[in-house]
TITI-765127 format. One record per residue (C-alpha): residue in three letters; x negated, y negated, z negated. Coordinates in steps of 0.1 Angstrom, whole numbers, plus 5000, padded with zeros to 4 digits. Layout:
# TITI-765127
code px py pz
Ala X Y Z
...
END
This chain:
# TITI-765127
code px py pz
Unk 6169 3994 3903
Unk 6151 3979 3880
Unk 6131 3953 3879
Unk 6099 3972 3871
Unk 6104 3995 3905
Unk 6113 3962 3925
Unk 6079 3954 3917
Unk 6059 3986 3927
Unk 6081 4001 3951
Unk 6067 3998 3987
Unk 6099 4006 4008
Unk 6109 3982 4031
Unk 6078 3964 4030
Unk 6076 3952 4067
Unk 6107 3945 4095
Unk 6110 3979 4107
Unk 6101 3983 4148
Unk 6117 3978 4174
Unk 6117 4010 4188
Unk 6126 4022 4153
Unk 6168 4030 4148
Unk 6186 4009 4130
Unk 6201 4020 4097
Unk 6222 4009 4072
Unk 6231 4026 4038
Unk 6263 4018 4017
Unk 6276 4037 3991
Unk 6307 4056 3993
Unk 6337 4047 3971
Unk 6363 4070 3950
Unk 6330 4082 3927
Unk 6311 4093 3961
Unk 6276 4104 3948
Unk 6270 4102 3990
Unk 6258 4072 4011
Unk 6270 4064 4048
Unk 6249 4060 4073
Unk 6253 4034 4108
Unk 6226 4040 4138
Unk 6223 4017 4161
Unk 6215 4044 4184
Unk 6242 4067 4197
Unk 6246 4098 4179
Unk 6245 4131 4201
Unk 6273 4161 4192
Unk 6265 4193 4179
Unk 6260 4218 4209
Unk 6288 4241 4211
Unk 6265 4270 4214
Unk 6248 4268 4186
Unk 6284 4259 4164
Unk 6292 4300 4156
Unk 6251 4307 4147
Unk 6244 4272 4128
Unk 6272 4254 4099
Unk 6282 4228 4117
Unk 6259 4196 4103
Unk 6279 4163 4095
Unk 6278 4130 4107
Unk 6259 4114 4079
Unk 6236 4142 4079
Unk 6223 4137 4119
Unk 6218 4102 4115
Unk 6199 4112 4083
Unk 6176 4135 4111
Unk 6176 4107 4134
Unk 6159 4086 4109
Unk 6136 4110 4096
Unk 6125 4120 4132
Unk 6119 4087 4140
Unk 6102 4080 4108
Unk 6076 4109 4112
Unk 6067 4099 4150
Unk 6061 4067 4137
Unk 6037 4079 4106
Unk 6020 4106 4123
Unk 6008 4074 4146
Unk 6002 4055 4117
Unk 5981 4089 4106
Unk 5961 4092 4139
Unk 5955 4056 4143
Unk 5938 4052 4106
Unk 5919 4090 4117
Unk 5903 4065 4145
Unk 5891 4043 4118
Unk 5877 4063 4099
Unk 5858 4078 4126
Unk 5846 4038 4140
Unk 5836 4032 4101
Unk 5816 4063 4092
Unk 5783 4053 4096
Unk 5795 4025 4066
Unk 5831 4040 4053
Unk 5859 4019 4042
Unk 5864 4025 4007
Unk 5895 4047 3995
Unk 5902 4053 4034
Unk 5895 4089 4034
Unk 5917 4101 4009
Unk 5946 4076 4023
Unk 5945 4101 4049
Unk 5946 4129 4027
Unk 5975 4120 4003
Unk 5996 4104 4039
Unk 5993 4140 4058
Unk 6003 4155 4025
Unk 6030 4134 4025
Unk 6041 4137 4056
Unk 6040 4176 4056
Unk 6065 4181 4029
Unk 6085 4155 4046
Unk 6089 4179 4075
Unk 6097 4208 4055
Unk 6123 4191 4036
Unk 6136 4185 4074
Unk 6133 4219 4084
Unk 6152 4232 4054
Unk 6180 4206 4056
Unk 6172 4189 4023
Unk 6173 4152 4034
Unk 6201 4135 4025
Unk 6200 4089 4031
Unk 6183 4088 3990
Unk 6152 4113 4004
Unk 6153 4091 4032
Unk 6144 4058 4014
Unk 6119 4082 3991
Unk 6101 4094 4015
Unk 6095 4059 4038
Unk 6082 4043 4003
Unk 6054 4069 4009
Unk 6048 4056 4044
Unk 6013 4036 4046
Unk 6028 4022 4084
Unk 6045 3990 4076
Unk 6012 3985 4055
Unk 5992 3994 4082
Unk 6009 3970 4110
Unk 5997 3942 4085
Unk 5965 3954 4081
Unk 5958 3956 4118
Unk 5962 3917 4116
Unk 5929 3912 4092
Unk 5897 3913 4097
Unk 5865 3925 4081
Unk 5878 3955 4059
Unk 5863 3965 4028
Unk 5884 3992 4010
Unk 5922 4002 4009
Unk 5947 4007 3975
Unk 5916 3997 3954
Unk 5918 3988 3917
Unk 5900 3959 3900
Unk 5897 3954 3858
Unk 5907 3917 3849
Unk 5887 3924 3816
Unk 5856 3943 3803
Unk 5852 3979 3793
Unk 5855 3982 3757
Unk 5822 3985 3734
Unk 5806 4018 3724
Unk 5819 4023 3687
Unk 5788 4017 3663
Unk 5770 4050 3654
Unk 5793 4071 3677
Unk 5772 4077 3705
Unk 5772 4081 3747
Unk 5796 4113 3743
Unk 5823 4092 3727
Unk 5822 4067 3752
Unk 5822 4086 3781
Unk 5847 4108 3770
Unk 5877 4078 3756
Unk 5902 4065 3774
Unk 5887 4030 3789
Unk 5908 4001 3774
Unk 5898 3979 3805
Unk 5930 3963 3818
Unk 5936 3968 3860
Unk 5954 3956 3891
Unk 5958 3973 3923
Unk 5957 3957 3960
Unk 5965 3972 3988
Unk 5933 3964 4011
Unk 5903 3947 4007
Unk 5895 3923 4036
Unk 5876 3890 4050
Unk 5846 3914 4043
Unk 5856 3909 4002
Unk 5866 3878 4004
Unk 5911 3883 4005
Unk 5933 3907 3986
Unk 5963 3917 4003
Unk 5991 3930 3983
Unk 6027 3942 3988
Unk 6054 3930 3967
Unk 6093 3943 3973
Unk 6117 3924 3951
Unk 6149 3913 3963
Unk 6159 3881 3961
Unk 6189 3887 3940
Unk 6162 3908 3914
Unk 6142 3878 3915
Unk 6170 3851 3902
Unk 6180 3879 3881
Unk 6150 3878 3859
Unk 6146 3838 3865
Unk 6180 3836 3853
Unk 6172 3861 3827
Unk 6144 3839 3813
Unk 6168 3804 3813
Unk 6174 3790 3845
Unk 6166 3747 3840
Unk 6180 3724 3866
Unk 6157 3694 3874
Unk 6179 3671 3851
Unk 6180 3637 3847
Unk 6151 3612 3839
Unk 6158 3596 3810
Unk 6171 3627 3792
Unk 6134 3637 3801
Unk 6119 3608 3786
Unk 6141 3612 3755
Unk 6141 3648 3747
Unk 6099 3647 3755
Unk 6106 3671 3787
Unk 6097 3708 3786
Unk 6090 3710 3828
Unk 6118 3729 3850
Unk 6094 3757 3863
Unk 6084 3769 3822
Unk 6115 3793 3827
Unk 6097 3809 3858
Unk 6061 3812 3844
Unk 6079 3842 3822
Unk 6095 3865 3851
Unk 6084 3895 3859
Unk 6072 3891 3891
Unk 6051 3855 3879
Unk 6036 3877 3856
Unk 6024 3900 3880
Unk 6010 3876 3900
Unk 5993 3859 3872
Unk 5978 3893 3862
Unk 5965 3898 3898
Unk 5947 3862 3897
Unk 5930 3869 3862
Unk 5916 3900 3881
Unk 5903 3880 3912
Unk 5887 3855 3888
Unk 5870 3882 3868
Unk 5857 3901 3901
Unk 5848 3865 3920
Unk 5879 3873 3949
Unk 5885 3837 3958
Unk 5918 3841 3979
Unk 5951 3861 3970
Unk 5972 3871 4001
Unk 6008 3879 3990
Unk 6035 3901 4017
Unk 6065 3893 3997
Unk 6091 3913 4032
Unk 6120 3915 4005
Unk 6123 3877 4005
Unk 6130 3855 4031
Unk 6120 3813 4029
Unk 6145 3790 4031
Unk 6176 3810 4022
Unk 6177 3802 3984
Unk 6167 3776 3959
Unk 6158 3799 3934
Unk 6134 3817 3958
Unk 6122 3789 3971
Unk 6113 3778 3936
Unk 6095 3806 3921
Unk 6076 3805 3957
Unk 6062 3771 3951
Unk 6052 3779 3911
Unk 6030 3804 3921
Unk 6012 3787 3951
Unk 6008 3754 3927
Unk 6003 3766 3892
Unk 5989 3803 3893
Unk 5955 3806 3905
Unk 5932 3771 3904
Unk 5904 3753 3912
Unk 5889 3789 3923
Unk 5917 3810 3934
Unk 5935 3799 3961
Unk 5970 3820 3968
Unk 5990 3824 4001
Unk 6026 3840 4009
Unk 6040 3853 4037
Unk 6078 3869 4035
Unk 6095 3886 4057
Unk 6102 3853 4084
Unk 6066 3846 4080
Unk 6046 3845 4111
Unk 6023 3865 4095
Unk 6047 3900 4095
Unk 6069 3891 4124
Unk 6042 3890 4144
Unk 6036 3921 4165
Unk 5997 3935 4156
Unk 5971 3938 4182
Unk 5967 3972 4199
Unk 5945 4000 4178
Unk 5910 3994 4198
Unk 5913 3955 4191
Unk 5926 3958 4153
Unk 5896 3987 4149
Unk 5868 3959 4166
Unk 5878 3934 4141
Unk 5882 3952 4110
Unk 5850 3973 4112
Unk 5828 3953 4140
Unk 5835 3919 4117
Unk 5829 3935 4081
Unk 5800 3922 4061
Unk 5776 3954 4051
Unk 5762 3939 4021
Unk 5795 3943 4001
Unk 5794 3967 3984
Unk 5819 3988 3960
Unk 5821 3959 3939
Unk 5837 3946 3968
Unk 5819 3908 3956
Unk 5807 3883 3985
Unk 5772 3867 3977
Unk 5774 3833 3969
Unk 5752 3809 3990
Unk 5727 3799 3967
Unk 5714 3833 3951
Unk 5696 3834 3919
Unk 5666 3861 3918
Unk 5651 3877 3893
Unk 5620 3891 3888
Unk 5627 3926 3901
Unk 5639 3911 3929
Unk 5611 3890 3936
Unk 5588 3920 3930
Unk 5608 3938 3959
Unk 5602 3912 3985
Unk 5562 3915 3979
Unk 5557 3947 3970
Unk 5534 3974 3993
Unk 5555 3999 3991
Unk 5587 3985 4010
Unk 5566 3957 4033
Unk 5541 3991 4043
Unk 5511 3992 4057
Unk 5492 3964 4072
Unk 5461 3964 4101
Unk 5449 3932 4075
Unk 5443 3959 4045
Unk 5415 3986 4039
Unk 5415 4018 4059
Unk 5418 4036 4022
Unk 5448 4011 4009
Unk 5471 4018 4039
Unk 5468 4055 4037
Unk 5471 4049 3998
Unk 5506 4027 4005
Unk 5520 4057 4036
Unk 5511 4084 4005
Unk 5532 4065 3984
Unk 5559 4066 4008
Unk 5560 4097 4019
Unk 5562 4112 3984
Unk 5594 4085 3974
Unk 5611 4102 4006
Unk 5606 4140 3994
Unk 5613 4134 3958
Unk 5646 4111 3966
Unk 5661 4115 3992
Unk 5692 4099 3972
Unk 5674 4067 3972
Unk 5669 4046 4000
Unk 5641 4050 4022
Unk 5612 4026 4003
Unk 5603 4011 4047
Unk 5637 4003 4046
Unk 5648 3982 4017
Unk 5639 3952 4027
Unk 5656 3954 4060
Unk 5686 3976 4052
Unk 5690 3961 4020
Unk 5673 3928 4007
Unk 5673 3906 4040
Unk 5707 3908 4050
Unk 5718 3899 4009
Unk 5698 3870 4013
Unk 5692 3857 4047
Unk 5712 3822 4055
Unk 5709 3814 4015
Unk 5693 3795 3991
Unk 5675 3813 3970
Unk 5663 3805 3931
Unk 5649 3813 3902
Unk 5645 3801 3868
Unk 5611 3785 3859
Unk 5608 3814 3828
Unk 5610 3846 3857
Unk 5590 3824 3879
Unk 5562 3824 3851
Unk 5570 3859 3841
Unk 5561 3871 3882
Unk 5530 3852 3887
Unk 5519 3870 3854
Unk 5524 3903 3865
Unk 5516 3898 3903
Unk 5478 3881 3885
Unk 5477 3916 3866
Unk 5483 3944 3884
Unk 5491 3937 3917
Unk 5468 3946 3956
Unk 5451 3910 3968
Unk 5480 3913 3999
Unk 5508 3913 3973
Unk 5491 3885 3959
Unk 5490 3864 3991
Unk 5529 3874 3997
Unk 5539 3864 3961
Unk 5521 3829 3969
Unk 5539 3824 3999
Unk 5573 3837 3984
Unk 5566 3811 3953
Unk 5537 3787 3968
Unk 5519 3769 3943
Unk 5530 3730 3933
Unk 5523 3708 3963
Unk 5517 3732 3988
Unk 5542 3713 4012
Unk 5541 3743 4037
Unk 5572 3743 4061
Unk 5597 3771 4063
Unk 5586 3786 4089
Unk 5549 3780 4082
Unk 5554 3804 4052
Unk 5577 3830 4070
Unk 5546 3838 4100
Unk 5521 3842 4076
Unk 5540 3865 4059
Unk 5552 3884 4085
Unk 5515 3891 4095
Unk 5509 3909 4058
Unk 5543 3930 4068
Unk 5555 3958 4091
Unk 5590 3947 4086
Unk 5604 3920 4108
Unk 5613 3890 4089
Unk 5650 3878 4095
Unk 5639 3843 4110
Unk 5668 3826 4088
Unk 5655 3840 4053
Unk 5653 3805 4035
Unk 5620 3800 4020
Unk 5604 3790 3999
Unk 5622 3802 3968
Unk 5632 3768 3946
Unk 5622 3772 3908
Unk 5650 3755 3888
Unk 5652 3746 3847
Unk 5657 3776 3827
Unk 5686 3783 3803
Unk 5679 3789 3766
Unk 5705 3801 3735
Unk 5702 3768 3718
Unk 5715 3750 3756
Unk 5746 3775 3754
Unk 5769 3760 3731
Unk 5770 3724 3752
Unk 5772 3746 3784
Unk 5805 3759 3768
Unk 5818 3722 3756
Unk 5815 3712 3792
Unk 5835 3739 3807
Unk 5808 3756 3826
Unk 5798 3786 3803
Unk 5834 3808 3786
Unk 5833 3807 3749
Unk 5814 3845 3751
Unk 5785 3840 3769
Unk 5769 3827 3737
Unk 5770 3858 3719
Unk 5756 3873 3752
Unk 5731 3848 3751
Unk 5716 3861 3722
Unk 5720 3897 3723
Unk 5693 3890 3760
Unk 5660 3884 3753
Unk 5645 3848 3763
Unk 5637 3862 3799
Unk 5671 3873 3807
Unk 5687 3849 3785
Unk 5671 3823 3807
Unk 5679 3845 3841
Unk 5713 3855 3841
Unk 5728 3824 3817
Unk 5714 3799 3846
Unk 5735 3821 3871
Unk 5765 3821 3847
Unk 5767 3786 3845
Unk 5762 3775 3880
Unk 5784 3803 3897
Unk 5758 3820 3918
Unk 5750 3854 3921
Unk 5725 3867 3904
Unk 5702 3892 3924
Unk 5685 3923 3907
Unk 5672 3963 3910
Unk 5677 3963 3877
Unk 5706 3988 3865
Unk 5694 3984 3824
Unk 5699 3948 3825
Unk 5732 3949 3840
Unk 5745 3975 3816
Unk 5730 3958 3782
Unk 5756 3926 3798
Unk 5781 3948 3806
Unk 5784 3961 3773
Unk 5780 3930 3762
Unk 5806 3911 3773
Unk 5831 3940 3760
Unk 5816 3934 3730
Unk 5821 3897 3728
Unk 5854 3889 3748
Unk 5885 3884 3740
Unk 5917 3879 3753
Unk 5932 3846 3768
Unk 5964 3848 3783
Unk 5954 3817 3805
Unk 5921 3832 3817
Unk 5912 3795 3835
Unk 5871 3799 3823
Unk 5873 3835 3816
Unk 5849 3850 3843
Unk 5820 3875 3837
Unk 5782 3868 3853
Unk 5787 3873 3889
Unk 5754 3903 3895
Unk 5749 3918 3925
Unk 5729 3949 3916
Unk 5712 3978 3943
Unk 5685 4000 3940
Unk 5656 3974 3955
Unk 5631 3996 3937
Unk 5617 3962 3924
Unk 5580 3972 3911
Unk 5547 3970 3928
Unk 5526 3996 3944
Unk 5512 4004 3913
Unk 5535 4019 3893
Unk 5538 4044 3918
Unk 5503 4051 3936
Unk 5494 4087 3935
Unk 5477 4101 3909
Unk 5445 4109 3932
Unk 5438 4073 3948
Unk 5405 4071 3938
Unk 5399 4106 3957
Unk 5414 4084 3986
Unk 5388 4054 3986
Unk 5353 4068 3996
Unk 5328 4066 3971
Unk 5348 4055 3941
Unk 5357 4095 3926
Unk 5320 4096 3925
Unk 5313 4064 3904
Unk 5310 4041 3931
Unk 5327 4001 3929
Unk 5360 3998 3933
Unk 5373 3978 3959
Unk 5382 3943 3950
Unk 5415 3945 3969
Unk 5426 3978 3938
Unk 5402 3965 3913
Unk 5433 3953 3893
Unk 5445 3990 3889
Unk 5410 4000 3866
Unk 5425 3978 3840
Unk 5433 3994 3806
Unk 5468 3983 3800
Unk 5476 3999 3826
Unk 5514 4008 3815
Unk 5530 3974 3819
Unk 5545 3978 3853
Unk 5556 4013 3848
Unk 5592 4018 3849
Unk 5610 3994 3826
Unk 5590 3969 3817
Unk 5581 3951 3850
Unk 5615 3938 3851
Unk 5614 3927 3816
Unk 5622 3950 3788
Unk 5657 3942 3770
Unk 5656 3933 3730
Unk 5686 3951 3725
Unk 5696 3989 3726
Unk 5720 3998 3756
Unk 5731 4028 3768
Unk 5711 4061 3756
Unk 5678 4059 3783
Unk 5674 4023 3783
Unk 5656 4003 3763
Unk 5636 4035 3744
Unk 5625 4024 3709
Unk 5588 4025 3723
Unk 5598 3998 3745
Unk 5619 3976 3722
Unk 5592 3957 3710
Unk 5574 3945 3748
Unk 5595 3915 3749
Unk 5587 3903 3716
Unk 5553 3912 3718
Unk 5544 3889 3750
Unk 5562 3866 3730
Unk 5536 3867 3702
Unk 5511 3868 3728
Unk 5521 3835 3741
Unk 5529 3815 3706
Unk 5493 3826 3696
Unk 5478 3815 3727
Unk 5496 3783 3723
Unk 5485 3778 3686
Unk 5449 3787 3698
Unk 5449 3760 3722
Unk 5464 3734 3695
Unk 5435 3746 3670
Unk 5412 3742 3695
Unk 5425 3705 3704
Unk 5427 3696 3670
Unk 5386 3702 3660
Unk 5378 3687 3693
Unk 5397 3657 3679
Unk 5380 3656 3642
Unk 5346 3664 3663
Unk 5347 3634 3682
END
């Protein structure tokens, strides 16, 4: 068996169950291709009544059949328990579980067919055993908060779209992103479980091939300038595989890797001990921890819990905020304008008795139209309760100064009075002095959705990060070198929001798919391979469908007819007076969030929308220039 096969093989992952027959394979001498099987259980003699009708099986074949029969029984029990897990998690399915069930059932059926046809040999037995997930399942049952199984994670970005080649070339071309595979993601995304089956002899061979170095004398080390004894360990195939796993964990913001090494035993080999110590101390870093469990570790030797207790831990203790990317949110989250807008829009808070009756009817109609036209998305009245509040509760909320200014400008331009009132509670004016309890109580009066008591209002305003400051952050090690090119690709608003979250290792919450894709494309453009990868991490972005726009964007077309007297030319109520402003295109579609200034995926960053962010900056500069001219004029008059 080659070293590479040892790293990827899954055979012998856990000690066999006590009720399974003990099996030992030995190569037969004299060039015989067969193997000898010794069973720990008595072997039954063949039935004499069948001797004439069926060919008599050899002792070896009988032993193999007994082993396969025990294996298939364990295998079927594993599949039955996985089905129970699938049923228990049907409301929030575990990623990869249904596909795993299909693969396992198909493999078991093939093994059963081979057994019935008498096509199994000792070599086939171990090949079949390597397909069985029973040993992995025995370990996963000891964990909590199962998010997915058999998941692949990238350790670098996707390749950029070649200039001028268009979307189809990117879609049809092979993705060159490097990925690693993990067997399970547990602890609600905080831990990766990775099984690596490698015998001690194979690991010792890899170390010797790279050059074993003893500790040496201190005097010799000082004279030679001293290469560390662990240098030879760093380039073994085993260590290299774990290093790639650590790079992927850093790229995907997973803080903990749990390695399961059933082929190794601690305390029995000096070479193995040195390699394991190297993995624990040298790989990972301050942000990634690596735990190792060998064959004699309690985590592998202890019996798993019963299925009911295991399902309660795996499903009941899972954080449903964790999505397909398996990322957990940081203790402090950074809100972009789309997330701020989602917290105040009438579309999410629903009709309220404090609002005029006509406005309540308009809100109800908008929510109903959304449900009938877009059933694949989360209902508007459920976004706060099911998506946004679970993600934000108990976490510190911040936004940059530029994002807060943009949000306030949006509110003062096209919001209703109730949306403006909520905005003043989410980000109160300076010197407000209201406590969190007071803010939540006032906000609850303006909402039909129950607010969690641990929503940490108000949102704290933090300083911006401009393009000119990025180089200093890179020098301090707070940002990777690729961040400078990405900052230049973003508008001033988006640079402020996403670079702040990136530099401070915060999760940026957004409902803006266009900006997320733009950053992914920019990452692929400016990323360069770093063998160590200690500072090679992307911005942590948590994107969900938040419907981050005010009701102005999706009010019914006949809203004037729904307000008494307006269709006949009467006055528009103050509550919705801003809807009559002539520049009503602001707030429709992507411009609500701040349009990207660079072209991204087709359909995002349309040509007619490209200049929006720049126009706003020109208006601000012009307004600032008028104020300076006025001040100069006053000075001359005095």
